[in-house]
C-alpha positions, -999 to +999 in steps of 0.1 A: +124-195+059+141-178+029+172-154+029+175-126+057+201-097+056+220-113+083+227-144+061+238-120+031+265-104+055+276-130+075+288-149+044+319-135+032+323-128-006+360-141-005+348-174+009+338-183-027+321-216-014+303-226-046+288-258-032+275-242-006+231-231-011+236-203+015+267-188+003+254-190-032+219-174-024+239-147-005+261-141-034+229-138-058+217-113-035+245-094-031+254-093-071+215-080-071+224-050-045+255-041-065+235-041-095+208-018-081+234+005-065+255+009-096+226+012-122+194+025-103+213+050-075+243+058-098+268+049-069+303+044-086+318+009-088+348+019-068+326+030-041+302+002-039+332-022-039+350-003-010+317-003+010+312-043+004+350-046+012+356-066-025+374-052-057+361-032-086+364-062-105+343-081-084+314-055-086+318-056-124+317-093-125+285-089-104+270-068-127+277-091-155+258-120-142+230-101-133+227-086-165+231-119-181+205-130-160+180-104-171+175-123-203+149-145-186+117-124-183+111-135-148+143-124-137+140-093-158+107-082-143+119-090-104+152-068-112+129-042-122+105-047-092+132-043-068+145-012-086+109+004-084+109-004-046+137+012-039+129+045-057+138+075-037+110+099-044+125+137-056 
């Protein structure tokens, strides 16, 4: 069926369950959300971290992971499409 928002919210970032596929999928979704918040919507990392209940360092690490993944053209295109879908009209 796929990942739903409730799954992401239920997968506590602090649990660090790298062997759990569902937790990892939620973590990847969370990383992409941080990336889009900070890069596409100019939300400061400290604010994104505070809202999510994680450290600024955790947000920074998530941004690096997404940025590294953008070397793959398919992942890069997916991030671009998400950013476009989330654009707020002026």
